[in-house]
N, C-alpha and C positions, 0 to 999 in steps of 0.2 A: 854373469846371466840368471837372468830373474824368469819366474814364473811366476802368471798374471794370472788371476781369477776376476774372468770378469762376470761367468754361471754360472752357479754352482747345485740345481736343482738340477729335478729330474723332472721329467712329461707329466706336471699336475697338473689342475685346476690355480691360477695365480697364489701363488702363495707370499705372506711378508716376506721382506730383505730378500729374497734371493730373486733368480730370472736361471730359467733354462742351459744349459753347458757349452760352455765358454770358455777358452784360455789359449794362453798364449809362452814362447818363451821366444824371451829378448834377448838378442845377443853383442857384441860393438858392431856390427854392419845389417843386422835386421831385427825384424819380426819377426816368427814362425806357428802360425795362427792353427789352433782345434780346436776347426766343431765352434757353429754360430747362431747362437741358441739369442730367444729375443734380446733388443738392446743391449749385445756385446758393444756393438760401436761404441755405443751413447756412454756407455758403463768406461771402457777403454780411453776415449778424449777424456774424457775427465777424470781419467789417473793419472789422464797427462801424459800417455804416448802417442807417439807422432804415427798417424797410420798410413801416410804417406815411407815407412823405412818397413811393414809387410809387402815380404819377396813371396810367399806361398801359403795358403786355407789350406790344407787339412779335413777333408769332411769323414768324417767314423760312418754311418749309415745318411740316409736320407727323410726320415722320422725329423717330423716339424719342429720339436724341442732339439734337434741340433740344428737345420739349415733352415730355422725360423729366421733371423735376422740375418742373414745372408747377402741378402739384395736390399738391405737397410747395411750393412756393410759397404758395402759392393758402392751405393750412391756414395755415403760420408768423404768412402776415402778421394769420390770425383769430387764430392766440395770443399775435404782442403790444398785438392792437387788445384782446385781453381782460385782458391781464397786468398792461400798461402802462395802461389806461384812457383811452385814446382812440386816436379813430377815424381813415382814409386822410384824409390832409391834404387833397386834391381831394373825396370826400367815395366817388362811387360811385371803383371802378378801372374801366378801362377794357382792352380784353383784344381784340386782333386778330389775324385769325388765318382762313389760309387754309380752315381747311374744319370747318365749324360739329358734323359728328357728331367729330369729334377731342374738340372744346369738353364738345359731351354727355357724353361720352365719362367724359369729368372731371370731370366736377361728378356726374353716378350715382356716378362710386365717392368724393367725399367727402362724399354727401349717406349717403353710406353710414356714416360716419365720425362719434365725439361727436354725440352732438344735435343730428343726422342736418345740421350742417354748418351751424347759424345762426347768422348775420351779422348786426350791424348797422350794413351798409353792400352794394352790389350790385357784382358783377362782371359786366359788362356785353360782353355779345361781339359785335365788330363781325367783319364777311367781312372781308379784303381783296381790295381792283384798283388797278387801275392809274390812283392819284390821290392831289390833297392830303389824308391821310387824321384828318390828328390834326393839329390847334391847338391850345396852350398858350397864355392869353394872361398867363400866372403869371410863364411864364417865355421870353415868346418865341423857345418851342420849334413849332418847325413838325417835319410828319416827311408824306416823301414814297414810296409806293411804286413798282416800277419790279417789271414780271414780267421772272423770266430763262426761261433755258430745263432746269434741272437735273430736272426733271422731266417726263416725258411730256406734250406738248400737240395736242390733234385739235382742226382750227378747229369754231368757237364756242362748244366747252365751254369750267371755267374754270379760270383760272391757278389753279394745283398749291403755285409757288416763286416768291418775292419780291427783291428785293437792297433794301436801305432809302436814303430820303438828311434825315442829320435837317440840321434848319439853326436855332442858336442864337445869337440873337444877330449876334457879324458871323462867325460861324464855318460851315464848311460840312461835315460826317459822311459816308463811303458808307459804307456795309454793306455786303456784299456777297451772305453768304447762301451758302448755294451753289449754284454757279453753273458755266458757260461763260464760257471769257479771249473767246469774240466779245461776250459781256453786260457787257464789262467797260466801252467805250466810251458804253452807253449811261444807267450814272451820272457820269458825270464828265465830262460837257458844259464844268463852269465850275471855277473852282479850287477844290482841297479842300484844306483845311486837314487834314483827316484822312483814311487811305482804309483802311483796315478789310479785308483780304481772308482770304479763305481758301487756304486747302491741298490741304483734305482732296482734294477733285477735279484739282492744278490742281498744277503745281511754282512751286517760289518763283519758279525763274530765271525762267519761263515771263514770270513774272509782270513782273519786273523790267524786262525783258526789251521786253515788250508796251509797259508805260507810259512808256518811254525813248525806245523806236522809235517808236512816235505819238504825241510827245511831249503826255502826259495833265498839267494841272496836279496834280500829290500833290503834297503841300509833305510830308510825312508821313506814309511804309507802316507801314502794324501789319499783320502776317501773326500768323492769328485759324487756327480749324477746325485746328491740324495733320494732315497727314496725312503719309506715307511719307516727302519729298522732308526732314521737318523732325525731326519727333522721334528717326529717331538720335543725332542730331548735332545743336543746336540753336544752336552757342556759331559748329560751321563753318558753318552755311545763313547765322549772320547776318553773318557774316565775308563770303560768298561774295555774301550781298545785298546789301552794299555796295560791293560791287569793283561791282558792276551794277548800283545802282542811284544812288548815294552814301550820305552817313553818314547821313538822317534814315529808315532802316527798321529797323524794332526786331520780332523774335522775343515779341509776348507769353504771359504765365508767369500761371496762374495765382495767384489771388491779390492781387493785386501795382492798385495807380493810378499812373495820368498826367494832371498838371495840363495844360489847354489852355486 
């Protein structure tokens, strides 16, 4: 399996060589896509990924730096199916998103494009909640959503921001989404092979210290959704993070892939 990084920046003003956050897990029989920042499908396609292998898309929350490329992603899937004369590998494409109105708005825009966005497959929305939200028998991939406190929440209202834990074969991958430090232990309750952690709202040093001081079971730590603690000097940030966490910490870059 591989992790592909399409965008690694937080919601900053345009930043050289980095786009807003998006990544995917590629297994033998499908691609599982997480967040959809600007240009994500453009980057993925130029990296050689087959967009028709996407089985499901998971959105952590509906801020622009996480959904700004979703419409274009769906549009490019349609374009590839038409040009290459093949349907998505799973038939339909499932989209897991906290707010149905955001999905509906994106689809409304698409339906005003050429041919009213007529497609030979379905894009199926699912509202995210705290649950095992997705299981792929094709690859043995399971995705569970955990609410976090990035967005305001009142008792009785639905949660609007989520982290995800992916189990794929014998691997466990946790993605923070945008979150608070207090939420991190909730998704690191057992051995985690890869932890993808945002720094748009947290300092990478605080994250490293929290994991080490609380002995959270993380094998490899990848920073993503970079903010002000990393963007000015990622090389120095990675060096300092390794002094705190150990050698298995990495600053992710756009248009890169790692094997897990």
